[in-house]
Biopython code that builds the backbone (N, CA, C, O; Angstrom):
import numpy as np
from Bio.PDB.StructureBuilder import StructureBuilder

atoms = [
    (1, "UNK", "N", (104.561, 165.127, 137.806)),
    (1, "UNK", "CA", (103.458, 164.395, 137.261)),
    (1, "UNK", "C", (103.894, 163.314, 136.317)),
    (1, "UNK", "O", (103.042, 162.798, 135.594)),
    (2, "UNK", "N", (105.096, 162.940, 136.261)),
    (2, "UNK", "CA", (105.563, 161.856, 135.404)),
    (2, "UNK", "C", (105.477, 160.490, 136.017)),
    (2, "UNK", "O", (105.848, 159.491, 135.402)),
    (3, "UNK", "N", (104.989, 160.451, 137.224)),
    (3, "UNK", "CA", (104.839, 159.152, 137.888)),
    (3, "UNK", "C", (103.731, 158.378, 137.249)),
    (3, "UNK", "O", (102.692, 158.913, 136.862)),
    (4, "UNK", "N", (103.993, 157.065, 137.150)),
    (4, "UNK", "CA", (102.998, 156.172, 136.533)),
    (4, "UNK", "C", (102.236, 155.470, 137.627)),
    (4, "UNK", "O", (102.720, 155.285, 138.743)),
    (5, "UNK", "N", (101.045, 155.090, 137.274)),
    (5, "UNK", "CA", (100.212, 154.366, 138.183)),
    (5, "UNK", "C", (100.398, 152.881, 137.853)),
    (5, "UNK", "O", (99.841, 152.417, 136.858)),
    (6, "UNK", "N", (101.164, 152.111, 138.656)),
    (6, "UNK", "CA", (101.487, 150.682, 138.313)),
    (6, "UNK", "C", (100.216, 149.832, 138.305)),
    (6, "UNK", "O", (100.104, 148.933, 137.472)),
    (7, "UNK", "N", (99.299, 150.068, 139.158)),
    (7, "UNK", "CA", (98.074, 149.241, 139.168)),
    (7, "UNK", "C", (97.227, 149.551, 137.923)),
    (7, "UNK", "O", (96.697, 148.637, 137.292)),
    (8, "UNK", "N", (97.104, 150.810, 137.579)),
    (8, "UNK", "CA", (96.355, 151.171, 136.362)),
    (8, "UNK", "C", (96.968, 150.608, 135.094)),
    (8, "UNK", "O", (96.260, 150.191, 134.177)),
    (9, "UNK", "N", (98.323, 150.601, 135.052)),
    (9, "UNK", "CA", (99.045, 150.061, 133.869)),
    (9, "UNK", "C", (98.786, 148.590, 133.782)),
    (9, "UNK", "O", (98.585, 148.077, 132.681)),
    (10, "UNK", "N", (98.780, 147.862, 134.919)),
    (10, "UNK", "CA", (98.529, 146.379, 134.902)),
    (10, "UNK", "C", (97.058, 146.116, 134.476)),
    (10, "UNK", "O", (96.793, 145.160, 133.748)),
    (11, "UNK", "N", (96.164, 146.914, 134.902)),
    (11, "UNK", "CA", (94.753, 146.736, 134.472)),
    (11, "UNK", "C", (94.643, 146.935, 132.971)),
    (11, "UNK", "O", (94.012, 146.132, 132.283)),
    (12, "UNK", "N", (95.255, 148.006, 132.450)),
    (12, "UNK", "CA", (95.221, 148.231, 131.001)),
    (12, "UNK", "C", (95.880, 147.061, 130.202)),
    (12, "UNK", "O", (95.375, 146.660, 129.154)),
    (13, "UNK", "N", (96.987, 146.541, 130.712)),
    (13, "UNK", "CA", (97.640, 145.397, 130.023)),
    (13, "UNK", "C", (96.755, 144.161, 130.084)),
    (13, "UNK", "O", (96.672, 143.402, 129.119)),
    (14, "UNK", "N", (96.112, 143.966, 131.189)),
    (14, "UNK", "CA", (95.180, 142.844, 131.330)),
    (14, "UNK", "C", (94.041, 142.961, 130.342)),
    (14, "UNK", "O", (93.701, 141.989, 129.668)),
    (15, "UNK", "N", (93.449, 144.134, 130.248)),
    (15, "UNK", "CA", (92.310, 144.386, 129.378)),
    (15, "UNK", "C", (92.756, 144.193, 127.902)),
    (15, "UNK", "O", (92.032, 143.612, 127.094)),
    (16, "UNK", "N", (93.940, 144.687, 127.589)),
    (16, "UNK", "CA", (94.466, 144.536, 126.222)),
    (16, "UNK", "C", (94.690, 143.063, 125.890)),
    (16, "UNK", "O", (94.422, 142.627, 124.771)),
    (17, "UNK", "N", (95.176, 142.310, 126.852)),
    (17, "UNK", "CA", (95.410, 140.862, 126.660)),
    (17, "UNK", "C", (94.084, 140.137, 126.462)),
    (17, "UNK", "O", (93.969, 139.291, 125.576)),
    (18, "UNK", "N", (93.069, 140.463, 127.290)),
    (18, "UNK", "CA", (91.777, 139.862, 127.120)),
    (18, "UNK", "C", (91.137, 140.196, 125.773)),
    (18, "UNK", "O", (90.491, 139.361, 125.141)),
    (19, "UNK", "N", (91.341, 141.455, 125.357)),
    (19, "UNK", "CA", (90.838, 141.876, 124.058)),
    (19, "UNK", "C", (91.500, 141.145, 122.944)),
    (19, "UNK", "O", (90.826, 140.708, 122.012)),
    (20, "UNK", "N", (92.807, 140.989, 122.999)),
    (20, "UNK", "CA", (93.546, 140.228, 122.012)),
    (20, "UNK", "C", (93.090, 138.763, 121.953)),
    (20, "UNK", "O", (92.945, 138.182, 120.877)),
    (21, "UNK", "N", (92.871, 138.193, 123.124)),
    (21, "UNK", "CA", (92.421, 136.798, 123.200)),
    (21, "UNK", "C", (91.000, 136.691, 122.601)),
    (21, "UNK", "O", (90.720, 135.735, 121.877)),
    (22, "UNK", "N", (90.120, 137.631, 122.883)),
    (22, "UNK", "CA", (88.768, 137.597, 122.313)),
    (22, "UNK", "C", (88.770, 137.608, 120.790)),
    (22, "UNK", "O", (88.106, 136.818, 120.118)),
    (23, "UNK", "N", (89.583, 138.583, 120.273)),
    (23, "UNK", "CA", (89.595, 138.698, 118.776)),
    (23, "UNK", "C", (90.327, 137.498, 118.165)),
    (23, "UNK", "O", (89.950, 137.076, 117.073)),
    (24, "UNK", "N", (91.300, 136.956, 118.776)),
    (24, "UNK", "CA", (91.963, 135.766, 118.253)),
    (24, "UNK", "C", (90.984, 134.588, 118.183)),
    (24, "UNK", "O", (90.959, 133.861, 117.190)),
    (25, "UNK", "N", (90.183, 134.400, 119.232)),
    (25, "UNK", "CA", (89.205, 133.342, 119.236)),
    (25, "UNK", "C", (88.123, 133.585, 118.148)),
    (25, "UNK", "O", (87.727, 132.669, 117.428)),
    (26, "UNK", "N", (87.670, 134.837, 118.063)),
    (26, "UNK", "CA", (86.678, 135.144, 117.057)),
    (26, "UNK", "C", (87.230, 134.888, 115.621)),
    (26, "UNK", "O", (86.536, 134.355, 114.755)),
    (27, "UNK", "N", (88.502, 135.292, 115.415)),
    (27, "UNK", "CA", (89.102, 135.015, 114.099)),
    (27, "UNK", "C", (89.210, 133.537, 113.814)),
    (27, "UNK", "O", (88.980, 133.118, 112.680)),
    (28, "UNK", "N", (89.551, 132.730, 114.804)),
    (28, "UNK", "CA", (89.603, 131.272, 114.634)),
    (28, "UNK", "C", (88.251, 130.709, 114.230)),
    (28, "UNK", "O", (88.156, 129.880, 113.324)),
    (29, "UNK", "N", (87.182, 131.175, 114.924)),
    (29, "UNK", "CA", (85.831, 130.738, 114.604)),
    (29, "UNK", "C", (85.447, 131.098, 113.211)),
    (29, "UNK", "O", (84.894, 130.268, 112.490)),
    (30, "UNK", "N", (85.733, 132.361, 112.786)),
    (30, "UNK", "CA", (85.403, 132.797, 111.448)),
    (30, "UNK", "C", (86.154, 131.960, 110.374)),
    (30, "UNK", "O", (85.589, 131.572, 109.352)),
    (31, "UNK", "N", (87.426, 131.710, 110.651)),
    (31, "UNK", "CA", (88.212, 130.907, 109.693)),
    (31, "UNK", "C", (87.679, 129.496, 109.601)),
    (31, "UNK", "O", (87.663, 128.922, 108.512)),
    (32, "UNK", "N", (87.244, 128.918, 110.698)),
    (32, "UNK", "CA", (86.636, 127.567, 110.669)),
    (32, "UNK", "C", (85.355, 127.568, 109.865)),
    (32, "UNK", "O", (85.118, 126.637, 109.095)),
    (33, "UNK", "N", (84.515, 128.592, 110.020)),
    (33, "UNK", "CA", (83.277, 128.729, 109.233)),
    (33, "UNK", "C", (83.594, 128.828, 107.767)),
    (33, "UNK", "O", (82.952, 128.165, 106.952)),
    (34, "UNK", "N", (84.593, 129.660, 107.399)),
    (34, "UNK", "CA", (84.967, 129.833, 106.008)),
    (34, "UNK", "C", (85.493, 128.497, 105.422)),
    (34, "UNK", "O", (85.170, 128.122, 104.295)),
    (35, "UNK", "N", (86.312, 127.800, 106.233)),
    (35, "UNK", "CA", (86.875, 126.541, 105.789)),
    (35, "UNK", "C", (85.769, 125.506, 105.564)),
    (35, "UNK", "O", (85.782, 124.775, 104.574)),
    (36, "UNK", "N", (84.819, 125.455, 106.494)),
    (36, "UNK", "CA", (83.692, 124.521, 106.327)),
    (36, "UNK", "C", (82.862, 124.852, 105.091)),
    (36, "UNK", "O", (82.479, 123.956, 104.338)),
    (37, "UNK", "N", (82.580, 126.157, 104.879)),
    (37, "UNK", "CA", (81.817, 126.575, 103.695)),
    (37, "UNK", "C", (82.540, 126.209, 102.417)),
    (37, "UNK", "O", (81.917, 125.766, 101.452)),
    (38, "UNK", "N", (83.830, 126.388, 102.402)),
    (38, "UNK", "CA", (84.638, 126.042, 101.230)),
    (38, "UNK", "C", (84.588, 124.520, 100.981)),
    (38, "UNK", "O", (84.468, 124.078, 99.838)),
    (39, "UNK", "N", (84.678, 123.746, 102.040)),
    (39, "UNK", "CA", (84.625, 122.278, 101.866)),
    (39, "UNK", "C", (83.263, 121.824, 101.357)),
    (39, "UNK", "O", (83.187, 120.922, 100.522)),
    (40, "UNK", "N", (82.177, 122.440, 101.852)),
    (40, "UNK", "CA", (80.848, 122.112, 101.414)),
    (40, "UNK", "C", (80.718, 122.453, 99.908)),
    (40, "UNK", "O", (80.208, 121.650, 99.126)),
    (41, "UNK", "N", (81.173, 123.620, 99.532)),
    (41, "UNK", "CA", (81.103, 124.050, 98.129)),
    (41, "UNK", "C", (81.925, 123.105, 97.249)),
    (41, "UNK", "O", (81.471, 122.705, 96.177)),
    (42, "UNK", "N", (83.104, 122.757, 97.690)),
    (42, "UNK", "CA", (83.954, 121.839, 96.933)),
    (42, "UNK", "C", (83.290, 120.473, 96.743)),
    (42, "UNK", "O", (83.330, 119.900, 95.654)),
    (43, "UNK", "N", (82.679, 119.958, 97.820)),
    (43, "UNK", "CA", (81.988, 118.642, 97.736)),
    (43, "UNK", "C", (80.831, 118.752, 96.773)),
    (43, "UNK", "O", (80.598, 117.838, 95.982)),
    (44, "UNK", "N", (80.086, 119.871, 96.824)),
    (44, "UNK", "CA", (78.994, 120.069, 95.885)),
    (44, "UNK", "C", (79.469, 120.084, 94.432)),
    (44, "UNK", "O", (78.844, 119.481, 93.560)),
    (45, "UNK", "N", (80.562, 120.767, 94.187)),
    (45, "UNK", "CA", (81.132, 120.864, 92.841)),
    (45, "UNK", "C", (81.523, 119.480, 92.361)),
    (45, "UNK", "O", (81.187, 119.081, 91.247)),
    (46, "UNK", "N", (82.244, 118.744, 93.218)),
    (46, "UNK", "CA", (82.664, 117.409, 92.829)),
    (46, "UNK", "C", (81.476, 116.517, 92.497)),
    (46, "UNK", "O", (81.506, 115.795, 91.500)),
    (47, "UNK", "N", (80.413, 116.558, 93.334)),
    (47, "UNK", "CA", (79.258, 115.775, 93.074)),
    (47, "UNK", "C", (78.569, 116.132, 91.740)),
    (47, "UNK", "O", (78.112, 115.247, 91.017)),
    (48, "UNK", "N", (78.502, 117.411, 91.431)),
    (48, "UNK", "CA", (77.940, 117.818, 90.172)),
    (48, "UNK", "C", (78.774, 117.359, 88.979)),
    (48, "UNK", "O", (78.228, 116.980, 87.943)),
    (49, "UNK", "N", (80.116, 117.394, 89.132)),
    (49, "UNK", "CA", (80.967, 116.977, 87.997)),
    (49, "UNK", "C", (80.887, 115.423, 87.827)),
    (49, "UNK", "O", (81.060, 114.913, 86.720)),
    (50, "UNK", "N", (80.629, 114.699, 88.917)),
    (50, "UNK", "CA", (80.598, 113.255, 88.864)),
    (50, "UNK", "C", (79.212, 112.683, 88.547)),
    (50, "UNK", "O", (79.086, 111.495, 88.253)),
    (51, "UNK", "N", (78.176, 113.522, 88.606)),
    (51, "UNK", "CA", (76.800, 113.059, 88.365)),
    (51, "UNK", "C", (76.676, 112.501, 86.973)),
    (51, "UNK", "O", (77.145, 113.094, 86.001)),
    (52, "UNK", "N", (76.041, 111.358, 86.887)),
    (52, "UNK", "CA", (75.788, 110.654, 85.616)),
    (52, "UNK", "C", (77.067, 110.319, 84.871)),
    (52, "UNK", "O", (77.111, 110.378, 83.643)),
    (53, "UNK", "N", (78.104, 109.967, 85.611)),
    (53, "UNK", "CA", (79.380, 109.545, 85.011)),
    (53, "UNK", "C", (79.654, 108.101, 85.420)),
    (53, "UNK", "O", (79.283, 107.660, 86.508)),
    (54, "UNK", "N", (80.296, 107.401, 84.544)),
    (54, "UNK", "CA", (80.684, 105.996, 84.777)),
    (54, "UNK", "C", (81.682, 105.973, 85.925)),
    (54, "UNK", "O", (82.671, 106.704, 85.869)),
    (55, "UNK", "N", (81.469, 105.169, 86.965)),
    (55, "UNK", "CA", (82.431, 105.062, 88.063)),
    (55, "UNK", "C", (83.743, 104.418, 87.643)),
    (55, "UNK", "O", (84.745, 104.580, 88.341)),
    (56, "UNK", "N", (83.775, 103.697, 86.533)),
    (56, "UNK", "CA", (84.985, 103.000, 86.146)),
    (56, "UNK", "C", (85.865, 103.851, 85.190)),
    (56, "UNK", "O", (87.086, 103.907, 85.340)),
    (57, "UNK", "N", (85.222, 104.499, 84.222)),
    (57, "UNK", "CA", (86.061, 105.234, 83.228)),
    (57, "UNK", "C", (85.751, 106.721, 83.167)),
    (57, "UNK", "O", (86.507, 107.459, 82.535)),
    (58, "UNK", "N", (84.679, 107.200, 83.791)),
    (58, "UNK", "CA", (84.378, 108.628, 83.830)),
    (58, "UNK", "C", (83.552, 109.170, 82.652)),
    (58, "UNK", "O", (83.252, 110.364, 82.607)),
    (59, "UNK", "N", (83.190, 108.316, 81.719)),
    (59, "UNK", "CA", (82.369, 108.749, 80.590)),
    (59, "UNK", "C", (80.958, 109.087, 81.065)),
    (59, "UNK", "O", (80.506, 108.577, 82.090)),
    (60, "UNK", "N", (80.277, 109.930, 80.334)),
    (60, "UNK", "CA", (78.880, 110.253, 80.651)),
    (60, "UNK", "C", (78.033, 109.004, 80.407)),
    (60, "UNK", "O", (78.182, 108.346, 79.377)),
    (61, "UNK", "N", (77.149, 108.676, 81.343)),
    (61, "UNK", "CA", (76.251, 107.581, 81.173)),
    (61, "UNK", "C", (75.105, 107.945, 80.260)),
    (61, "UNK", "O", (74.665, 109.095, 80.243)),
    (62, "UNK", "N", (74.623, 106.999, 79.512)),
    (62, "UNK", "CA", (73.409, 107.194, 78.724)),
    (62, "UNK", "C", (72.315, 106.313, 79.248)),
    (62, "UNK", "O", (72.571, 105.215, 79.744)),
    (63, "UNK", "N", (71.077, 106.795, 79.141)),
    (63, "UNK", "CA", (69.988, 106.000, 79.585)),
    (63, "UNK", "C", (69.397, 105.254, 78.393)),
    (63, "UNK", "O", (69.174, 105.841, 77.334)),
    (64, "UNK", "N", (69.146, 103.969, 78.569)),
    (64, "UNK", "CA", (68.564, 103.132, 77.494)),
    (64, "UNK", "C", (67.425, 102.366, 78.049)),
    (64, "UNK", "O", (67.371, 102.117, 79.254)),
    (65, "UNK", "N", (66.509, 101.983, 77.211)),
    (65, "UNK", "CA", (65.407, 101.115, 77.629)),
    (65, "UNK", "C", (65.728, 99.678, 77.223)),
    (65, "UNK", "O", (66.083, 99.395, 76.079)),
    (66, "UNK", "N", (65.592, 98.799, 78.183)),
    (66, "UNK", "CA", (65.733, 97.350, 77.918)),
    (66, "UNK", "C", (64.482, 96.722, 78.492)),
    (66, "UNK", "O", (64.269, 96.758, 79.703)),
    (67, "UNK", "N", (63.641, 96.137, 77.625)),
    (67, "UNK", "CA", (62.339, 95.588, 78.047)),
    (67, "UNK", "C", (61.570, 96.629, 78.830)),
    (67, "UNK", "O", (61.051, 96.356, 79.912)),
    (68, "UNK", "N", (61.503, 97.822, 78.275)),
    (68, "UNK", "CA", (60.778, 98.929, 78.848)),
    (68, "UNK", "C", (61.287, 99.372, 80.230)),
    (68, "UNK", "O", (60.595, 100.100, 80.942)),
    (69, "UNK", "N", (62.469, 98.940, 80.597)),
    (69, "UNK", "CA", (63.066, 99.322, 81.877)),
    (69, "UNK", "C", (64.238, 100.262, 81.558)),
    (69, "UNK", "O", (65.114, 99.872, 80.785)),
    (70, "UNK", "N", (64.295, 101.462, 82.108)),
    (70, "UNK", "CA", (65.433, 102.338, 81.872)),
    (70, "UNK", "C", (66.680, 101.846, 82.656)),
    (70, "UNK", "O", (66.588, 101.515, 83.838)),
    (71, "UNK", "N", (67.813, 101.807, 81.989)),
    (71, "UNK", "CA", (69.080, 101.465, 82.652)),
    (71, "UNK", "C", (70.078, 102.527, 82.257)),
    (71, "UNK", "O", (69.913, 103.214, 81.249)),
    (72, "UNK", "N", (71.109, 102.653, 83.057)),
    (72, "UNK", "CA", (72.229, 103.572, 82.735)),
    (72, "UNK", "C", (73.315, 102.737, 82.135)),
    (72, "UNK", "O", (73.685, 101.709, 82.700)),
    (73, "UNK", "N", (73.847, 103.152, 80.987)),
    (73, "UNK", "CA", (74.867, 102.365, 80.273)),
    (73, "UNK", "C", (76.019, 103.310, 79.899)),
    (73, "UNK", "O", (75.805, 104.465, 79.529)),
    (74, "UNK", "N", (77.248, 102.780, 80.007)),
    (74, "UNK", "CA", (78.418, 103.531, 79.645)),
    (74, "UNK", "C", (78.759, 103.218, 78.186)),
    (74, "UNK", "O", (78.952, 102.046, 77.865)),
    (75, "UNK", "N", (78.841, 104.190, 77.297)),
    (75, "UNK", "CA", (79.163, 103.917, 75.939)),
    (75, "UNK", "C", (80.603, 103.516, 75.722)),
    (75, "UNK", "O", (80.945, 102.980, 74.668)),
    (76, "UNK", "N", (81.471, 103.773, 76.723)),
    (76, "UNK", "CA", (82.885, 103.463, 76.549)),
    (76, "UNK", "C", (83.200, 102.047, 77.015)),
    (76, "UNK", "O", (83.725, 101.238, 76.251)),
    (77, "UNK", "N", (82.874, 101.750, 78.283)),
    (77, "UNK", "CA", (83.296, 100.443, 78.839)),
    (77, "UNK", "C", (82.128, 99.414, 78.869)),
    (77, "UNK", "O", (82.301, 98.274, 79.299)),
    (78, "UNK", "N", (80.947, 99.854, 78.403)),
    (78, "UNK", "CA", (79.779, 98.995, 78.347)),
    (78, "UNK", "C", (79.267, 98.585, 79.700)),
    (78, "UNK", "O", (78.527, 97.604, 79.777)),
    (79, "UNK", "N", (79.607, 99.263, 80.772)),
    (79, "UNK", "CA", (79.085, 99.002, 82.093)),
    (79, "UNK", "C", (77.619, 99.331, 82.192)),
    (79, "UNK", "O", (77.167, 100.274, 81.543)),
    (80, "UNK", "N", (76.868, 98.610, 82.962)),
    (80, "UNK", "CA", (75.442, 98.826, 83.093)),
    (80, "UNK", "C", (75.127, 98.992, 84.577)),
    (80, "UNK", "O", (75.592, 98.219, 85.415)),
    (81, "UNK", "N", (74.334, 100.010, 84.886)),
    (81, "UNK", "CA", (73.959, 100.266, 86.265)),
    (81, "UNK", "C", (72.462, 100.329, 86.426)),
    (81, "UNK", "O", (71.748, 100.951, 85.640)),
    (82, "UNK", "N", (72.014, 99.671, 87.459)),
    (82, "UNK", "CA", (70.551, 99.651, 87.778)),
    (82, "UNK", "C", (70.345, 100.380, 89.085)),
    (82, "UNK", "O", (71.149, 100.243, 90.007)),
    (83, "UNK", "N", (69.284, 101.148, 89.177)),
    (83, "UNK", "CA", (68.994, 101.771, 90.456)),
    (83, "UNK", "C", (68.613, 100.699, 91.502)),
    (83, "UNK", "O", (68.151, 99.609, 91.163)),
    (84, "UNK", "N", (68.818, 101.038, 92.734)),
    (84, "UNK", "CA", (68.525, 100.114, 93.828)),
    (84, "UNK", "C", (67.094, 99.642, 93.806)),
    (84, "UNK", "O", (66.810, 98.484, 94.112)),
    (85, "UNK", "N", (66.171, 100.551, 93.437)),
    (85, "UNK", "CA", (64.773, 100.226, 93.398)),
    (85, "UNK", "C", (64.470, 99.065, 92.419)),
    (85, "UNK", "O", (63.590, 98.242, 92.672)),
    (86, "UNK", "N", (65.216, 99.020, 91.301)),
    (86, "UNK", "CA", (65.041, 97.985, 90.338)),
    (86, "UNK", "C", (65.474, 96.619, 90.919)),
    (86, "UNK", "O", (64.810, 95.602, 90.714)),
    (87, "UNK", "N", (66.590, 96.629, 91.637)),
    (87, "UNK", "CA", (67.052, 95.382, 92.264)),
    (87, "UNK", "C", (66.119, 94.936, 93.352)),
    (87, "UNK", "O", (65.880, 93.736, 93.492)),
    (88, "UNK", "N", (65.584, 95.842, 94.125)),
    (88, "UNK", "CA", (64.608, 95.478, 95.176)),
    (88, "UNK", "C", (63.347, 94.908, 94.524)),
    (88, "UNK", "O", (62.812, 93.890, 94.963)),
    (89, "UNK", "N", (62.902, 95.553, 93.518)),
    (89, "UNK", "CA", (61.699, 95.061, 92.781)),
    (89, "UNK", "C", (61.969, 93.693, 92.182)),
    (89, "UNK", "O", (61.093, 92.829, 92.205)),
    (90, "UNK", "N", (63.136, 93.483, 91.660)),
    (90, "UNK", "CA", (63.487, 92.170, 91.105)),
    (90, "UNK", "C", (63.481, 91.118, 92.181)),
    (90, "UNK", "O", (62.984, 90.017, 91.943)),
    (91, "UNK", "N", (64.004, 91.395, 93.344)),
    (91, "UNK", "CA", (64.058, 90.386, 94.384)),
    (91, "UNK", "C", (62.655, 90.099, 94.898)),
    (91, "UNK", "O", (62.387, 88.975, 95.323)),
    (92, "UNK", "N", (61.747, 91.075, 94.875)),
    (92, "UNK", "CA", (60.401, 90.867, 95.334)),
    (92, "UNK", "C", (59.598, 90.061, 94.309)),
    (92, "UNK", "O", (58.742, 89.252, 94.668)),
    (93, "UNK", "N", (59.887, 90.292, 93.047)),
    (93, "UNK", "CA", (59.127, 89.590, 91.990)),
    (93, "UNK", "C", (59.683, 88.210, 91.707)),
    (93, "UNK", "O", (59.037, 87.427, 91.011)),
    (94, "UNK", "N", (60.834, 87.892, 92.211)),
    (94, "UNK", "CA", (61.367, 86.578, 92.032)),
    (94, "UNK", "C", (62.429, 86.523, 90.905)),
    (94, "UNK", "O", (62.753, 87.508, 90.240)),
    (95, "UNK", "N", (62.919, 85.325, 90.759)),
    (95, "UNK", "CA", (64.031, 85.098, 89.806)),
    (95, "UNK", "C", (63.593, 85.246, 88.363)),
    (95, "UNK", "O", (64.426, 85.544, 87.507)),
    (96, "UNK", "N", (62.325, 85.050, 88.060)),
    (96, "UNK", "CA", (61.849, 85.115, 86.674)),
    (96, "UNK", "C", (62.053, 86.523, 86.124)),
    (96, "UNK", "O", (62.497, 86.662, 84.984)),
    (97, "UNK", "N", (61.750, 87.563, 86.878)),
    (97, "UNK", "CA", (61.952, 88.912, 86.410)),
    (97, "UNK", "C", (63.405, 89.198, 86.107)),
    (97, "UNK", "O", (63.733, 89.804, 85.086)),
    (98, "UNK", "N", (64.277, 88.756, 87.003)),
    (98, "UNK", "CA", (65.747, 89.010, 86.808)),
    (98, "UNK", "C", (66.244, 88.195, 85.626)),
    (98, "UNK", "O", (67.023, 88.717, 84.828)),
    (99, "UNK", "N", (65.841, 86.966, 85.475)),
    (99, "UNK", "CA", (66.230, 86.145, 84.336)),
    (99, "UNK", "C", (65.805, 86.794, 83.059)),
    (99, "UNK", "O", (66.603, 86.900, 82.128)),
    (100, "UNK", "N", (64.566, 87.237, 82.981)),
    (100, "UNK", "CA", (64.005, 87.901, 81.770)),
    (100, "UNK", "C", (64.775, 89.177, 81.475)),
    (100, "UNK", "O", (65.112, 89.442, 80.321)),
    (101, "UNK", "N", (65.062, 89.983, 82.517)),
    (101, "UNK", "CA", (65.766, 91.229, 82.323)),
    (101, "UNK", "C", (67.203, 91.003, 81.838)),
    (101, "UNK", "O", (67.687, 91.692, 80.940)),
    (102, "UNK", "N", (67.869, 90.026, 82.451)),
    (102, "UNK", "CA", (69.273, 89.765, 82.089)),
    (102, "UNK", "C", (69.358, 89.222, 80.662)),
    (102, "UNK", "O", (70.272, 89.573, 79.915)),
    (103, "UNK", "N", (68.418, 88.376, 80.290)),
    (103, "UNK", "CA", (68.373, 87.867, 78.915)),
    (103, "UNK", "C", (68.246, 89.016, 77.935)),
    (103, "UNK", "O", (68.978, 89.097, 76.948)),
    (104, "UNK", "N", (67.283, 89.925, 78.230)),
    (104, "UNK", "CA", (67.086, 91.086, 77.368)),
    (104, "UNK", "C", (68.315, 91.975, 77.334)),
    (104, "UNK", "O", (68.674, 92.501, 76.280)),
    (105, "UNK", "N", (68.935, 92.138, 78.431)),
    (105, "UNK", "CA", (70.154, 92.950, 78.516)),
    (105, "UNK", "C", (71.251, 92.334, 77.687)),
    (105, "UNK", "O", (71.957, 93.038, 76.965)),
    (106, "UNK", "N", (71.407, 91.007, 77.782)),
    (106, "UNK", "CA", (72.419, 90.318, 77.023)),
    (106, "UNK", "C", (72.169, 90.462, 75.531)),
    (106, "UNK", "O", (73.105, 90.715, 74.774)),
    (107, "UNK", "N", (70.915, 90.305, 75.092)),
    (107, "UNK", "CA", (70.581, 90.470, 73.699)),
    (107, "UNK", "C", (70.866, 91.927, 73.262)),
    (107, "UNK", "O", (71.368, 92.171, 72.165)),
    (108, "UNK", "N", (70.529, 92.892, 74.155)),
    (108, "UNK", "CA", (70.755, 94.280, 73.813)),
    (108, "UNK", "C", (72.254, 94.549, 73.665)),
    (108, "UNK", "O", (72.676, 95.225, 72.726)),
    (109, "UNK", "N", (73.041, 94.030, 74.574)),
    (109, "UNK", "CA", (74.513, 94.230, 74.502)),
    (109, "UNK", "C", (75.096, 93.672, 73.189)),
    (109, "UNK", "O", (76.041, 94.221, 72.622)),
    (110, "UNK", "N", (74.503, 92.573, 72.735)),
    (110, "UNK", "CA", (74.951, 92.013, 71.445)),
    (110, "UNK", "C", (74.516, 92.834, 70.282)),
    (110, "UNK", "O", (75.241, 92.925, 69.291)),
    (111, "UNK", "N", (73.314, 93.462, 70.359)),
    (111, "UNK", "CA", (72.755, 94.293, 69.324)),
    (111, "UNK", "C", (72.181, 95.531, 69.928)),
    (111, "UNK", "O", (70.966, 95.619, 70.106)),
    (112, "UNK", "N", (73.017, 96.510, 70.257)),
    (112, "UNK", "CA", (72.550, 97.686, 70.996)),
    (112, "UNK", "C", (71.481, 98.524, 70.371)),
    (112, "UNK", "O", (70.811, 99.271, 71.084)),
    (113, "UNK", "N", (71.277, 98.444, 69.059)),
    (113, "UNK", "CA", (70.254, 99.248, 68.433)),
    (113, "UNK", "C", (68.879, 98.566, 68.405)),
    (113, "UNK", "O", (67.912, 99.117, 67.878)),
    (114, "UNK", "N", (68.811, 97.388, 68.965)),
    (114, "UNK", "CA", (67.526, 96.698, 69.015)),
    (114, "UNK", "C", (66.539, 97.332, 69.933)),
    (114, "UNK", "O", (65.335, 97.209, 69.706)),
    (115, "UNK", "N", (66.992, 98.020, 70.982)),
    (115, "UNK", "CA", (66.150, 98.701, 71.939)),
    (115, "UNK", "C", (66.319, 100.212, 71.784)),
    (115, "UNK", "O", (67.322, 100.668, 71.237)),
    (116, "UNK", "N", (65.383, 100.962, 72.245)),
    (116, "UNK", "CA", (65.437, 102.445, 72.122)),
    (116, "UNK", "C", (66.367, 103.108, 73.105)),
    (116, "UNK", "O", (66.658, 102.556, 74.166)),
    (117, "UNK", "N", (66.827, 104.275, 72.762)),
    (117, "UNK", "CA", (67.698, 105.084, 73.638)),
    (117, "UNK", "C", (66.835, 106.212, 74.221)),
    (117, "UNK", "O", (66.083, 106.864, 73.497)),
    (118, "UNK", "N", (66.950, 106.428, 75.504)),
    (118, "UNK", "CA", (66.207, 107.457, 76.181)),
    (118, "UNK", "C", (67.156, 108.635, 76.425)),
    (118, "UNK", "O", (68.307, 108.432, 76.813)),
    (119, "UNK", "N", (66.693, 109.831, 76.206)),
    (119, "UNK", "CA", (67.536, 110.995, 76.482)),
    (119, "UNK", "C", (66.880, 111.841, 77.519)),
    (119, "UNK", "O", (67.422, 112.878, 77.903)),
]
sb = StructureBuilder()
sb.init_structure("model")
sb.init_model(0)
sb.init_chain("A")
sb.init_seg("    ")
for serial, (resi, resn, name, xyz) in enumerate(atoms, 1):
    if name == "N":
        sb.init_residue(resn, " ", resi, " ")
    sb.init_atom(name, np.array(xyz, "f"), 0.0, 1.0, " ", f" {name:<3s}", serial, name[0])
structure = sb.get_structure()
């Protein structure tokens, strides 16, 4: 009774190989999902850390009012950022709005306490 069934042994080896292949593919898929989730979480963390920071020096931006218009200003490098909506509105209203805004901004930069700070 010590004789082996060669066909049965080959079938068992084939099944074991298919099983190994199945689990290896499943492990690869799970690792990809984990890697993607980690990348998404990392991107979210980076965005949160960079939110409201100066793109040039990294300082926290402050919001200020200039002619009743809120702007983001860097207390360190004095950079000023306007939202896209403000620029679109300025282009629709014409050069007068932009000239008036820039004049007010220039006066404010020379005397920053002349206008209010928004928090």
